[in-house]
N, CA, C and O atoms as CSV, one atom per row, in Angstrom:
chain,resi,resn,atom,element,x,y,z
A,1,UNK,N,N,-1.896,17.900,-10.332
A,1,UNK,CA,C,-1.501,18.189,-8.973
A,1,UNK,C,C,-2.395,17.415,-8.011
A,1,UNK,O,O,-3.606,17.312,-8.203
A,2,UNK,N,N,-1.779,16.886,-6.993
A,2,UNK,CA,C,-2.540,16.214,-5.950
A,2,UNK,C,C,-3.155,17.266,-5.048
A,2,UNK,O,O,-3.049,18.463,-5.316
A,3,UNK,N,N,-3.785,16.828,-3.998
A,3,UNK,CA,C,-4.424,17.775,-3.105
A,3,UNK,C,C,-4.105,17.484,-1.656
A,3,UNK,O,O,-3.270,16.638,-1.337
A,4,UNK,N,N,-4.784,18.200,-0.796
A,4,UNK,CA,C,-4.576,18.061,0.641
A,4,UNK,C,C,-4.881,16.640,1.110
A,4,UNK,O,O,-4.166,16.102,1.956
A,5,UNK,N,N,-5.932,16.030,0.570
A,5,UNK,CA,C,-6.274,14.663,0.980
A,5,UNK,C,C,-5.120,13.718,0.680
A,5,UNK,O,O,-4.727,12.923,1.534
A,6,UNK,N,N,-4.577,13.800,-0.528
A,6,UNK,CA,C,-3.459,12.926,-0.899
A,6,UNK,C,C,-2.250,13.170,-0.004
A,6,UNK,O,O,-1.564,12.228,0.392
A,7,UNK,N,N,-1.994,14.427,0.310
A,7,UNK,CA,C,-0.880,14.750,1.197
A,7,UNK,C,C,-1.087,14.129,2.573
A,7,UNK,O,O,-0.158,13.570,3.157
A,8,UNK,N,N,-2.290,14.229,3.077
A,8,UNK,CA,C,-2.567,13.663,4.413
A,8,UNK,C,C,-2.454,12.141,4.410
A,8,UNK,O,O,-1.943,11.559,5.367
A,9,UNK,N,N,-2.916,11.504,3.363
A,9,UNK,CA,C,-2.747,10.051,3.246
A,9,UNK,C,C,-1.262,9.715,3.197
A,9,UNK,O,O,-0.813,8.765,3.839
A,10,UNK,N,N,-0.503,10.494,2.435
A,10,UNK,CA,C,0.940,10.264,2.332
A,10,UNK,C,C,1.621,10.402,3.692
A,10,UNK,O,O,2.529,9.631,4.002
A,11,UNK,N,N,1.202,11.365,4.503
A,11,UNK,CA,C,1.822,11.515,5.821
A,11,UNK,C,C,1.487,10.319,6.722
A,11,UNK,O,O,2.312,9.899,7.534
A,12,UNK,N,N,0.283,9.778,6.575
A,12,UNK,CA,C,-0.080,8.578,7.345
A,12,UNK,C,C,0.755,7.384,6.901
A,12,UNK,O,O,1.223,6.601,7.728
A,13,UNK,N,N,0.937,7.252,5.603
A,13,UNK,CA,C,1.770,6.162,5.094
A,13,UNK,C,C,3.202,6.297,5.593
A,13,UNK,O,O,3.799,5.322,6.048
A,14,UNK,N,N,3.745,7.490,5.508
A,14,UNK,CA,C,5.115,7.715,5.957
A,14,UNK,C,C,5.261,7.438,7.451
A,14,UNK,O,O,6.279,6.902,7.890
A,15,UNK,N,N,4.253,7.801,8.227
A,15,UNK,CA,C,4.301,7.580,9.671
A,15,UNK,C,C,4.300,6.096,10.026
A,15,UNK,O,O,4.827,5.703,11.066
A,16,UNK,N,N,3.707,5.274,9.160
A,16,UNK,CA,C,3.687,3.831,9.435
A,16,UNK,C,C,5.006,3.171,9.050
A,16,UNK,O,O,5.202,1.985,9.312
A,17,UNK,N,N,5.907,3.922,8.433
A,17,UNK,CA,C,7.274,3.519,8.118
A,17,UNK,C,C,7.397,2.237,7.286
A,17,UNK,O,O,8.172,1.346,7.632
A,18,UNK,N,N,6.629,2.144,6.181
A,18,UNK,CA,C,6.789,0.968,5.324
A,18,UNK,C,C,8.101,1.063,4.544
A,18,UNK,O,O,8.626,2.160,4.352
A,19,UNK,N,N,8.635,-0.074,4.092
A,19,UNK,CA,C,9.840,-0.040,3.262
A,19,UNK,C,C,9.562,0.726,1.960
A,19,UNK,O,O,8.467,0.639,1.404
A,20,UNK,N,N,10.550,1.465,1.488
A,20,UNK,CA,C,10.393,2.244,0.266
A,20,UNK,C,C,9.981,1.355,-0.903
A,20,UNK,O,O,9.095,1.722,-1.675
A,21,UNK,N,N,10.615,0.190,-1.041
A,21,UNK,CA,C,10.271,-0.708,-2.148
A,21,UNK,C,C,8.804,-1.109,-2.104
A,21,UNK,O,O,8.166,-1.245,-3.148
A,22,UNK,N,N,8.263,-1.301,-0.902
A,22,UNK,CA,C,6.851,-1.660,-0.771
A,22,UNK,C,C,5.957,-0.521,-1.251
A,22,UNK,O,O,4.922,-0.768,-1.871
A,23,UNK,N,N,6.344,0.723,-0.972
A,23,UNK,CA,C,5.575,1.869,-1.451
A,23,UNK,C,C,5.593,1.946,-2.971
A,23,UNK,O,O,4.570,2.223,-3.596
A,24,UNK,N,N,6.757,1.700,-3.565
A,24,UNK,CA,C,6.851,1.724,-5.025
A,24,UNK,C,C,6.017,0.597,-5.619
A,24,UNK,O,O,5.306,0.807,-6.602
A,25,UNK,N,N,6.095,-0.598,-5.033
A,25,UNK,CA,C,5.288,-1.723,-5.531
A,25,UNK,C,C,3.799,-1.399,-5.444
A,25,UNK,O,O,3.048,-1.701,-6.372
A,26,UNK,N,N,3.368,-0.793,-4.351
A,26,UNK,CA,C,1.960,-0.410,-4.217
A,26,UNK,C,C,1.583,0.625,-5.271
A,26,UNK,O,O,0.491,0.569,-5.838
A,27,UNK,N,N,2.481,1.564,-5.534
A,27,UNK,CA,C,2.226,2.562,-6.573
A,27,UNK,C,C,2.079,1.895,-7.933
A,27,UNK,O,O,1.218,2.279,-8.724
A,28,UNK,N,N,2.910,0.903,-8.208
A,28,UNK,CA,C,2.813,0.165,-9.472
A,28,UNK,C,C,1.445,-0.515,-9.573
A,28,UNK,O,O,0.803,-0.480,-10.623
A,29,UNK,N,N,1.015,-1.123,-8.491
A,29,UNK,CA,C,-0.271,-1.826,-8.485
A,29,UNK,C,C,-1.456,-0.888,-8.718
A,29,UNK,O,O,-2.456,-1.289,-9.314
A,30,UNK,N,N,-1.348,0.351,-8.253
A,30,UNK,CA,C,-2.448,1.306,-8.366
A,30,UNK,C,C,-2.376,2.193,-9.609
A,30,UNK,O,O,-3.346,2.874,-9.941
A,31,UNK,N,N,-1.234,2.188,-10.293
A,31,UNK,CA,C,-0.989,3.153,-11.368
A,31,UNK,C,C,-1.796,2.865,-12.625
A,31,UNK,O,O,-2.080,1.713,-12.955
A,32,UNK,N,N,-2.158,3.937,-13.318
A,32,UNK,CA,C,-2.705,3.796,-14.666
A,32,UNK,C,C,-1.528,3.533,-15.614
A,32,UNK,O,O,-0.371,3.546,-15.193
A,33,UNK,N,N,-1.827,3.297,-16.880
A,33,UNK,CA,C,-0.765,2.895,-17.806
A,33,UNK,C,C,0.305,3.972,-17.987
A,33,UNK,O,O,1.481,3.641,-18.143
A,34,UNK,N,N,-0.070,5.237,-17.970
A,34,UNK,CA,C,0.910,6.316,-18.120
A,34,UNK,C,C,1.852,6.375,-16.921
A,34,UNK,O,O,3.070,6.450,-17.080
A,35,UNK,N,N,1.281,6.342,-15.733
A,35,UNK,CA,C,2.111,6.409,-14.529
A,35,UNK,C,C,2.908,5.133,-14.319
A,35,UNK,O,O,4.014,5.176,-13.782
A,36,UNK,N,N,2.361,4.002,-14.733
A,36,UNK,CA,C,3.116,2.746,-14.641
A,36,UNK,C,C,4.348,2.809,-15.534
A,36,UNK,O,O,5.425,2.351,-15.150
A,37,UNK,N,N,4.188,3.373,-16.717
A,37,UNK,CA,C,5.339,3.523,-17.616
A,37,UNK,C,C,6.387,4.441,-16.992
A,37,UNK,O,O,7.585,4.176,-17.092
A,38,UNK,N,N,5.947,5.503,-16.359
A,38,UNK,CA,C,6.883,6.409,-15.681
A,38,UNK,C,C,7.615,5.707,-14.551
A,38,UNK,O,O,8.822,5.878,-14.380
A,39,UNK,N,N,6.882,4.921,-13.785
A,39,UNK,CA,C,7.514,4.154,-12.713
A,39,UNK,C,C,8.509,3.149,-13.288
A,39,UNK,O,O,9.558,2.894,-12.696
A,40,UNK,N,N,8.171,2.579,-14.444
A,40,UNK,CA,C,9.067,1.622,-15.086
A,40,UNK,C,C,10.387,2.240,-15.509
A,40,UNK,O,O,11.422,1.574,-15.487
A,41,UNK,N,N,10.357,3.507,-15.894
A,41,UNK,CA,C,11.596,4.213,-16.246
A,41,UNK,C,C,12.424,4.472,-14.990
A,41,UNK,O,O,13.642,4.296,-14.992
A,42,UNK,N,N,11.760,4.888,-13.928
A,42,UNK,CA,C,12.462,5.238,-12.695
A,42,UNK,C,C,12.901,4.020,-11.889
A,42,UNK,O,O,13.969,4.028,-11.276
A,43,UNK,N,N,12.077,2.976,-11.889
A,43,UNK,CA,C,12.326,1.790,-11.056
A,43,UNK,C,C,12.098,0.501,-11.857
A,43,UNK,O,O,11.198,-0.272,-11.527
A,44,UNK,N,N,12.887,0.261,-12.888
A,44,UNK,CA,C,12.607,-0.888,-13.760
A,44,UNK,C,C,12.624,-2.239,-13.046
A,44,UNK,O,O,11.804,-3.106,-13.347
A,45,UNK,N,N,13.545,-2.424,-12.110
A,45,UNK,CA,C,13.614,-3.717,-11.418
A,45,UNK,C,C,12.392,-3.954,-10.535
A,45,UNK,O,O,11.871,-5.068,-10.474
A,46,UNK,N,N,11.941,-2.910,-9.857
A,46,UNK,CA,C,10.771,-3.066,-8.986
A,46,UNK,C,C,9.495,-3.294,-9.782
A,46,UNK,O,O,8.640,-4.079,-9.372
A,47,UNK,N,N,9.357,-2.614,-10.918
A,47,UNK,CA,C,8.177,-2.835,-11.755
A,47,UNK,C,C,8.186,-4.260,-12.291
A,47,UNK,O,O,7.148,-4.922,-12.305
A,48,UNK,N,N,9.341,-4.735,-12.729
A,48,UNK,CA,C,9.440,-6.109,-13.233
A,48,UNK,C,C,9.122,-7.117,-12.135
A,48,UNK,O,O,8.408,-8.091,-12.371
A,49,UNK,N,N,9.652,-6.884,-10.933
A,49,UNK,CA,C,9.373,-7.805,-9.834
A,49,UNK,C,C,7.899,-7.783,-9.445
A,49,UNK,O,O,7.310,-8.836,-9.199
A,50,UNK,N,N,7.305,-6.611,-9.388
A,50,UNK,CA,C,5.886,-6.504,-9.048
A,50,UNK,C,C,5.037,-7.259,-10.062
A,50,UNK,O,O,4.103,-7.970,-9.691
A,51,UNK,N,N,5.362,-7.104,-11.330
A,51,UNK,CA,C,4.632,-7.807,-12.390
A,51,UNK,C,C,4.805,-9.319,-12.253
A,51,UNK,O,O,3.838,-10.073,-12.361
A,52,UNK,N,N,6.037,-9.757,-12.016
A,52,UNK,CA,C,6.304,-11.191,-11.867
A,52,UNK,C,C,5.559,-11.765,-10.667
A,52,UNK,O,O,5.001,-12.860,-10.743
A,53,UNK,N,N,5.550,-11.037,-9.575
A,53,UNK,CA,C,4.849,-11.533,-8.382
A,53,UNK,C,C,3.338,-11.546,-8.575
A,53,UNK,O,O,2.647,-12.403,-8.025
A,54,UNK,N,N,2.827,-10.602,-9.349
A,54,UNK,CA,C,1.392,-10.545,-9.623
A,54,UNK,C,C,0.912,-11.814,-10.325
A,54,UNK,O,O,-0.168,-12.322,-10.025
A,55,UNK,N,N,1.709,-12.319,-11.251
A,55,UNK,CA,C,1.300,-13.506,-12.015
A,55,UNK,C,C,1.743,-14.811,-11.362
A,55,UNK,O,O,1.290,-15.883,-11.765
A,56,UNK,N,N,2.622,-14.740,-10.358
A,56,UNK,CA,C,3.097,-15.949,-9.677
A,56,UNK,C,C,2.101,-16.368,-8.591
A,56,UNK,O,O,1.497,-15.528,-7.924
A,57,UNK,N,N,1.949,-17.653,-8.432
A,57,UNK,CA,C,1.062,-18.181,-7.395
A,57,UNK,C,C,1.519,-17.692,-6.019
A,57,UNK,O,O,2.658,-17.923,-5.613
A,58,UNK,N,N,0.628,-17.024,-5.322
A,58,UNK,CA,C,0.937,-16.522,-3.986
A,58,UNK,C,C,1.987,-15.435,-3.962
A,58,UNK,O,O,2.469,-15.058,-2.893
A,59,UNK,N,N,2.351,-14.921,-5.136
A,59,UNK,CA,C,3.379,-13.889,-5.207
A,59,UNK,C,C,4.782,-14.414,-4.987
A,59,UNK,O,O,5.730,-13.638,-4.861
A,60,UNK,N,N,4.916,-15.738,-4.941
A,60,UNK,CA,C,6.225,-16.338,-4.679
A,60,UNK,C,C,6.995,-16.545,-5.969
A,60,UNK,O,O,6.456,-17.032,-6.963
A,61,UNK,N,N,8.258,-16.168,-5.938
A,61,UNK,CA,C,9.147,-16.371,-7.075
A,61,UNK,C,C,10.155,-17.464,-6.748
A,61,UNK,O,O,10.417,-17.742,-5.578
A,62,UNK,N,N,10.714,-18.078,-7.772
A,62,UNK,CA,C,11.734,-19.104,-7.569
A,62,UNK,C,C,12.915,-18.554,-6.769
A,62,UNK,O,O,13.554,-19.283,-6.012
A,63,UNK,N,N,13.194,-17.272,-6.942
A,63,UNK,CA,C,14.327,-16.658,-6.236
A,63,UNK,C,C,14.061,-16.450,-4.748
A,63,UNK,O,O,14.979,-16.095,-4.009
A,64,UNK,N,N,12.817,-16.663,-4.287
A,64,UNK,CA,C,12.516,-16.520,-2.864
A,64,UNK,C,C,13.071,-17.672,-2.050
A,64,UNK,O,O,13.268,-17.534,-0.843
A,65,UNK,N,N,13.329,-18.811,-2.690
A,65,UNK,CA,C,13.860,-19.966,-1.981
A,65,UNK,C,C,12.817,-20.662,-1.128
A,65,UNK,O,O,11.687,-20.194,-0.993
A,66,UNK,N,N,13.209,-21.772,-0.563
A,66,UNK,CA,C,12.298,-22.553,0.279
A,66,UNK,C,C,12.182,-21.893,1.646
A,66,UNK,O,O,13.174,-21.460,2.233
A,67,UNK,N,N,10.975,-21.826,2.130
A,67,UNK,CA,C,10.739,-21.266,3.471
A,67,UNK,C,C,9.883,-22.240,4.247
A,67,UNK,O,O,8.967,-22.860,3.707
A,68,UNK,N,N,10.199,-22.366,5.527
A,68,UNK,CA,C,9.406,-23.277,6.337
A,68,UNK,C,C,8.534,-22.527,7.291
A,68,UNK,O,O,7.790,-23.138,8.059
């Protein structure tokens, strides 16, 4: 079980209105192996993308296309 501190941090995060996918990606980055596996079951595409971006230079994937 989490605690009051975690709840308060969560309310601050929610108030800043980040995209849901960004929150899941951050959770993947912070997760231990057990929780990462759980996230992988719930959000397989996001876990795969987070992993791919982690190993890609600058987090850029070929699917991002050219940007100026």
